[in-house]
C-alpha positions as CSV (number, residue, x, y, z in Angstrom):
1,M,-8.5,-16.2,-228.5
2,T,-10.0,-17.1,-225.1
3,E,-9.8,-20.6,-224.3
4,R,-12.7,-22.6,-222.5
5,P,-12.3,-24.3,-219.2
6,R,-10.2,-27.7,-219.7
7,E,-13.2,-30.0,-218.8
8,T,-15.7,-28.1,-220.8
9,A,-13.8,-27.9,-223.8
10,T,-12.8,-31.9,-223.3
11,K,-16.6,-32.8,-223.2
12,A,-17.4,-30.8,-226.3
13,K,-18.6,-32.9,-229.2
14,L,-15.8,-31.5,-231.4
15,F,-13.7,-34.0,-229.8
16,E,-15.9,-36.9,-230.3
17,P,-15.5,-39.5,-233.4
18,Y,-17.1,-38.8,-236.5
19,Q,-18.0,-41.4,-239.2
20,L,-17.2,-40.1,-242.6
21,G,-18.5,-42.7,-245.1
22,D,-16.7,-46.0,-244.3
23,I,-13.9,-43.7,-242.3
24,K,-13.9,-43.3,-238.9
25,L,-12.3,-39.9,-237.7
26,A,-11.0,-39.6,-234.3
27,N,-12.7,-36.3,-233.8
28,R,-14.4,-33.5,-235.8
29,I,-11.3,-31.2,-236.1
30,V,-10.1,-31.1,-239.9
31,M,-6.7,-29.8,-240.9
32,A,-7.6,-27.2,-243.9
33,P,-5.3,-27.7,-247.0
34,L,-2.4,-25.2,-246.6
35,T,0.0,-24.5,-249.4
36,R,3.8,-24.3,-248.1
37,N,5.8,-24.7,-251.2
38,R,8.3,-27.1,-249.7
39,A,7.7,-29.8,-252.8
40,G,11.4,-31.2,-254.3
41,P,12.6,-31.1,-257.7
42,G,10.0,-32.4,-260.1
43,N,7.5,-31.2,-257.7
44,V,7.9,-34.5,-255.9
45,P,6.7,-34.4,-252.0
46,T,9.8,-34.6,-249.6
47,L,10.5,-36.5,-246.5
48,L,10.4,-33.4,-244.8
49,M,6.7,-33.0,-245.9
50,A,5.7,-36.6,-244.4
51,Q,7.3,-35.3,-241.3
52,Y,5.0,-32.5,-241.4
53,Y,2.1,-34.0,-242.0
54,A,2.7,-36.9,-239.6
55,Q,2.9,-34.1,-236.6
56,R,-0.4,-33.1,-237.5
57,A,-1.8,-36.8,-237.6
58,S,-4.2,-35.9,-234.5
59,A,-6.4,-34.2,-236.8
60,G,-9.5,-36.0,-237.3
61,L,-8.9,-35.6,-241.2
62,I,-6.0,-33.9,-243.0
63,I,-6.7,-32.3,-246.4
64,T,-3.4,-31.8,-248.1
65,E,-2.1,-28.7,-249.8
66,A,-3.5,-28.2,-253.0
67,T,-2.0,-30.4,-255.4
68,Q,-1.7,-30.3,-259.4
69,V,-2.9,-32.9,-261.6
70,A,-1.3,-31.7,-264.6
71,S,2.0,-29.7,-265.3
72,E,0.0,-27.3,-266.6
73,G,-2.1,-26.8,-263.8
74,Q,1.2,-25.5,-261.6
75,G,0.9,-21.7,-260.5
76,Y,3.2,-21.3,-257.7
77,E,6.8,-22.7,-257.4
78,G,7.6,-25.8,-254.9
79,T,4.1,-27.0,-255.0
80,P,3.3,-30.8,-255.3
81,G,1.9,-32.9,-258.2
82,I,0.2,-36.0,-258.8
83,H,0.9,-36.8,-262.0
84,S,4.0,-38.8,-262.3
85,A,5.7,-41.8,-260.7
86,E,8.0,-40.0,-258.5
87,Q,5.1,-37.6,-257.2
88,I,2.7,-40.8,-256.4
89,A,5.8,-42.2,-254.7
90,G,6.6,-39.3,-252.7
91,W,3.0,-39.0,-251.5
92,K,3.1,-42.8,-250.4
93,Q,5.7,-41.8,-247.8
94,V,3.5,-39.2,-246.5
95,T,0.4,-41.1,-246.3
96,Q,2.2,-44.1,-244.5
97,A,3.8,-41.7,-242.1
98,V,0.2,-40.1,-241.3
99,H,-1.4,-43.7,-241.2
100,A,1.4,-44.8,-238.7
101,R,0.0,-42.0,-236.2
102,G,-3.6,-43.2,-236.9
103,G,-4.5,-40.2,-239.0
104,R,-6.6,-39.9,-241.9
105,I,-5.6,-38.1,-244.9
106,F,-7.2,-36.6,-248.4
107,L,-5.4,-35.4,-251.4
108,Q,-6.5,-32.2,-252.6
109,L,-6.8,-32.3,-256.5
110,W,-5.9,-28.9,-258.2
111,H,-5.6,-26.9,-261.2
112,V,-4.7,-23.2,-260.9
113,G,-6.1,-22.2,-264.4
114,R,-5.0,-18.4,-264.9
115,V,-3.4,-17.9,-261.7
116,S,0.0,-19.0,-263.0
117,H,3.1,-17.6,-264.7
118,V,5.0,-18.7,-268.2
119,S,7.9,-19.5,-266.2
120,L,6.1,-22.2,-264.6
121,Q,4.1,-23.5,-267.8
122,P,5.6,-26.2,-269.9
123,D,7.5,-24.7,-272.8
124,G,6.7,-21.0,-271.3
125,K,3.4,-21.4,-272.9
126,A,0.5,-19.0,-271.5
127,P,-1.7,-20.6,-268.6
128,V,-5.2,-21.8,-269.5
129,A,-8.3,-20.1,-268.6
130,P,-12.0,-20.0,-269.3
131,S,-11.4,-16.6,-270.9
132,A,-8.6,-15.0,-271.8
133,I,-8.8,-12.5,-269.0
134,R,-5.8,-11.7,-266.9
135,A,-6.4,-12.0,-263.0
136,K,-5.5,-9.2,-260.8
137,T,-3.3,-11.2,-258.4
138,K,0.0,-12.7,-257.9
139,T,1.9,-16.0,-257.7
140,F,5.2,-17.2,-255.9
141,I,8.3,-17.6,-258.0
142,G,11.9,-17.2,-256.9
143,G,11.0,-16.6,-253.4
144,Q,8.7,-13.5,-254.1
145,F,5.2,-12.9,-255.3
146,V,5.0,-11.6,-258.8
147,D,2.2,-10.7,-261.2
148,V,0.5,-13.7,-263.0
149,S,0.8,-13.8,-267.0
150,E,-1.8,-13.2,-269.5
151,P,-4.0,-16.5,-269.9
152,R,-5.3,-17.6,-273.2
153,A,-8.8,-19.2,-273.2
154,L,-9.3,-23.2,-273.5
155,R,-10.4,-24.6,-276.7
156,L,-13.6,-26.2,-276.5
157,E,-11.8,-29.6,-277.5
158,E,-9.5,-29.3,-274.7
159,I,-11.7,-29.4,-271.9
160,P,-12.1,-33.0,-271.5
161,D,-8.6,-33.4,-271.0
162,I,-9.0,-31.3,-267.9
163,V,-11.5,-33.4,-266.9
164,D,-9.3,-36.7,-267.6
165,A,-6.2,-35.2,-265.4
166,Y,-8.6,-35.0,-262.5
167,R,-9.5,-38.4,-262.9
168,R,-5.9,-39.6,-263.2
169,G,-5.0,-37.7,-260.2
170,A,-7.8,-39.2,-258.4
171,R,-6.4,-42.5,-259.5
172,N,-2.9,-41.6,-258.4
173,A,-4.2,-40.5,-255.1
174,I,-5.7,-43.8,-254.2
175,A,-2.4,-45.4,-255.8
176,A,-0.5,-43.4,-253.2
177,D,-2.7,-44.9,-250.3
178,F,-4.9,-41.6,-249.7
179,D,-7.9,-42.3,-247.8
180,G,-10.0,-40.1,-250.5
181,V,-9.5,-36.7,-252.5
182,E,-11.0,-33.2,-252.3
183,I,-11.7,-31.5,-255.7
184,H,-10.5,-27.9,-255.3
185,G,-13.2,-25.7,-256.7
186,A,-12.5,-22.6,-254.5
187,N,-10.3,-19.6,-254.3
188,G,-10.4,-18.5,-257.8
189,Y,-8.3,-21.3,-259.5
190,L,-9.6,-23.0,-262.7
191,I,-12.8,-24.4,-261.7
192,D,-13.9,-21.5,-259.7
193,Q,-13.0,-19.5,-263.1
194,F,-15.2,-21.4,-265.0
195,L,-18.3,-20.8,-262.3
196,R,-18.2,-17.2,-261.9
197,D,-19.5,-14.8,-264.7
198,G,-16.7,-12.2,-263.7
199,S,-13.8,-14.8,-265.0
200,N,-16.0,-16.9,-267.7
201,R,-17.2,-15.1,-270.8
202,R,-17.7,-17.8,-272.7
203,S,-20.4,-18.4,-275.5
204,D,-20.2,-22.2,-275.7
205,S,-21.7,-25.1,-273.5
206,Y,-19.1,-23.9,-270.7
207,G,-20.3,-20.4,-270.2
208,G,-23.3,-18.1,-270.4
209,S,-26.1,-19.6,-268.2
210,V,-25.5,-21.1,-264.4
211,A,-25.7,-24.4,-265.7
212,N,-23.1,-24.1,-268.3
213,R,-20.8,-22.5,-266.2
214,S,-21.1,-25.4,-263.9
215,R,-20.7,-27.9,-266.4
216,L,-17.2,-28.3,-265.6
217,L,-17.1,-28.9,-261.7
218,L,-19.8,-31.3,-262.2
219,E,-18.1,-33.3,-264.7
220,I,-15.0,-33.4,-262.8
221,T,-17.0,-34.4,-260.1
222,A,-18.6,-37.3,-261.9
223,A,-15.3,-38.4,-263.5
224,V,-13.5,-38.4,-260.0
225,I,-16.3,-40.4,-258.6
226,G,-16.6,-42.9,-261.1
227,E,-12.5,-43.6,-260.2
228,T,-12.6,-43.6,-256.7
229,G,-16.3,-44.1,-255.7
230,A,-18.5,-41.4,-253.7
231,K,-17.6,-41.9,-250.1
232,R,-13.9,-41.1,-251.0
233,V,-14.3,-37.5,-252.4
234,G,-15.1,-34.2,-251.1
235,V,-15.6,-30.9,-252.9
236,R,-14.5,-27.5,-251.7
237,L,-16.1,-24.1,-252.7
238,S,-15.8,-20.5,-251.7
239,P,-18.9,-18.9,-252.8
240,V,-18.5,-15.3,-251.6
241,S,-14.6,-15.2,-251.4
242,P,-13.1,-12.8,-253.8
243,S,-9.6,-14.5,-253.7
244,N,-7.5,-14.3,-256.9
245,D,-9.9,-11.8,-258.3
246,V,-13.2,-13.9,-259.0
247,H,-16.5,-12.4,-258.5
248,D,-20.0,-13.5,-259.6
249,S,-23.1,-11.3,-260.3
250,D,-25.6,-13.4,-258.2
251,P,-23.7,-16.0,-256.0
252,N,-26.6,-17.2,-254.1
253,R,-28.4,-18.4,-257.3
254,L,-25.0,-19.8,-258.7
255,F,-24.0,-21.8,-255.7
256,R,-27.7,-23.1,-254.9
257,Y,-27.6,-24.6,-258.1
258,V,-24.2,-26.0,-257.6
259,V,-24.8,-27.4,-254.3
260,E,-28.0,-29.0,-255.6
261,R,-26.5,-30.5,-258.8
262,L,-23.6,-32.1,-256.5
263,N,-25.7,-33.7,-253.9
264,E,-26.9,-35.5,-256.9
265,L,-23.7,-36.9,-257.1
266,H,-23.3,-38.0,-253.5
267,P,-19.7,-36.7,-252.7
268,I,-19.0,-37.6,-249.1
269,Y,-18.7,-33.8,-247.9
270,L,-18.8,-30.0,-248.9
271,D,-15.8,-28.2,-247.6
272,L,-17.2,-24.5,-247.4
273,V,-15.1,-21.4,-247.0
274,E,-17.6,-19.1,-245.2
275,G,-16.4,-15.8,-246.0
276,A,-13.1,-14.2,-247.8
277,T,-10.5,-17.0,-248.1
278,G,-8.1,-16.0,-244.7
279,G,-10.1,-12.8,-244.2
280,E,-13.3,-11.7,-243.1
281,R,-16.2,-14.3,-242.3
282,D,-19.0,-11.6,-243.0
283,F,-17.4,-10.6,-245.9
284,D,-20.9,-10.8,-247.7
285,R,-23.8,-11.1,-245.2
286,S,-26.4,-11.5,-248.0
287,F,-25.3,-14.9,-248.6
288,D,-26.7,-17.6,-246.3
289,F,-24.4,-20.8,-245.8
290,Q,-26.9,-22.5,-243.8
291,E,-29.6,-22.2,-246.4
292,L,-27.0,-23.7,-248.8
293,R,-26.0,-26.3,-246.0
294,G,-29.7,-27.3,-246.5
295,R,-29.5,-28.1,-250.1
296,F,-26.6,-31.0,-249.3
297,S,-27.3,-34.4,-247.5
298,G,-23.6,-35.0,-247.0
299,T,-21.0,-34.0,-244.5
300,Y,-20.7,-30.3,-243.9
301,I,-17.5,-29.3,-243.0
302,A,-17.1,-25.5,-242.2
303,N,-14.2,-23.4,-242.8
304,N,-12.6,-19.8,-242.1
305,G,-11.7,-18.0,-238.9
306,Y,-13.3,-20.6,-236.7
307,S,-12.2,-20.1,-232.9
308,L,-12.5,-22.9,-230.4
309,E,-15.9,-21.3,-229.0
310,L,-17.3,-20.9,-232.4
311,A,-16.5,-24.2,-233.7
312,T,-17.8,-26.2,-230.3
313,G,-20.8,-23.9,-230.4
314,T,-21.9,-24.7,-234.2
315,I,-21.1,-28.4,-234.0
316,D,-23.1,-28.7,-230.7
317,R,-26.2,-26.7,-232.0
318,G,-25.9,-29.4,-235.5
319,L,-25.1,-26.4,-237.6
320,V,-22.0,-28.0,-239.0
321,D,-20.5,-31.5,-238.9
322,L,-16.7,-30.7,-239.0
323,V,-14.4,-27.6,-238.6
324,A,-11.6,-27.0,-240.6
325,F,-8.6,-24.8,-238.9
326,G,-5.8,-23.5,-241.2
327,K,-3.2,-21.5,-239.8
328,L,-3.6,-22.4,-236.4
329,F,-2.2,-25.8,-237.3
330,I,1.1,-24.1,-238.7
331,A,2.6,-23.4,-235.3
332,N,0.6,-25.9,-233.4
333,P,1.2,-29.5,-234.5
334,D,-0.7,-30.8,-231.5
335,L,-3.8,-28.2,-232.2
336,V,-6.4,-31.1,-231.2
337,G,-4.6,-31.5,-228.4
338,R,-4.1,-27.7,-227.4
339,L,-7.7,-27.1,-227.8
340,R,-8.9,-30.1,-225.7
341,S,-6.7,-29.1,-222.8
342,G,-7.2,-25.6,-223.0
343,A,-3.3,-25.1,-223.6
344,P,-2.1,-21.7,-224.9
345,L,-1.4,-21.5,-228.8
346,A,1.9,-21.1,-230.3
347,A,2.0,-18.1,-232.9
348,A,3.2,-18.6,-236.5
349,D,6.2,-16.9,-238.2
350,Q,4.4,-15.6,-241.4
351,S,8.0,-15.1,-243.2
352,T,8.3,-19.0,-243.1
353,F,4.7,-19.6,-244.7
354,Y,5.9,-20.2,-248.3
355,G,9.3,-21.9,-249.3
356,G,12.2,-23.0,-247.0
357,G,13.1,-25.7,-245.1
358,A,12.4,-27.2,-241.9
359,R,12.4,-23.9,-240.1
360,G,9.0,-22.5,-239.5
361,Y,7.7,-25.9,-241.0
362,T,8.6,-28.9,-238.8
363,D,10.2,-27.3,-235.8
364,Y,7.4,-26.1,-233.9
365,P,7.2,-28.1,-230.9
366,A,4.5,-30.0,-229.3
367,L,3.6,-29.5,-226.0
368,A,4.7,-33.0,-223.8
369,E,1.4,-33.5,-222.6
370,N,-0.2,-33.3,-226.3
371,C,2.4,-35.5,-228.0
372,F,0.9,-38.3,-229.9
């Protein structure tokens, strides 16, 4: 990555404050959600996690790792929840640590759907999905990646319980002193599975037409907004990403409808994965993200493969409002300072991405001049 001269980067709009609803962000850099599998027994956030997030509090906004809204929503070992008193208390340690350093933090609400394994499900039951279609993907168990299990289709009468789980998750997040929540509607997890005709073969009111397949996301968003207020709710989407074996025959038509309906509910932001999650930005060149942005009146967070140059350029031209960086935050806890000063960026140790302890998690040093 080629760095800009210090004086140019420092003056970039990327480093200016931004008003996100009632919250003033110190800059326009967002820490993207990153699953790191460090939760303790009972999927309770730990003091180590509090240290990790506090180290990165110079981001204008932190979006936490995906956090399951119910025990059935877990898909990987060591991922945190937000459905028990112990988990709320654990997360409160995180928010207090981030706020003490002047940071802002949203919790990402998550249900993995079919991207799970029976060993992670209550009583060893099958994971749930819109339809009983096994995903060609893997999950993380016992320190290794294994094939996911065969899911079962959710019964119509069970769907309100899913909506309620997100509502309770939002309520619990506010009890843990989060500044807001992000609904994870991306990357092939439950909501995304309902959206796509490749994974949703239902014939009831949650399947078939674009409107029906979008129903669960819109019901969840309305329920969460009813709990917290629209100014504390964002939504993440990944319109063209094939992550976790999802696909749709007409993503342009689907996501135009989704964004138009979401806009009527007024969430404070959309967080868009522009391309294949963690991969190519131009994965599907037929998809126009700017056309999609034009259908949404709130804040637009762009994500996926952004460099300093691309981020400053798109923000300066008014094409996006905020830019989320993911993997760069792993090895660079002071990423904002490094980008602002043009300092070199540290490389991450991929062998420590998932699971483990402090190594490769909280032991990446900050440059002395960038300490906050």
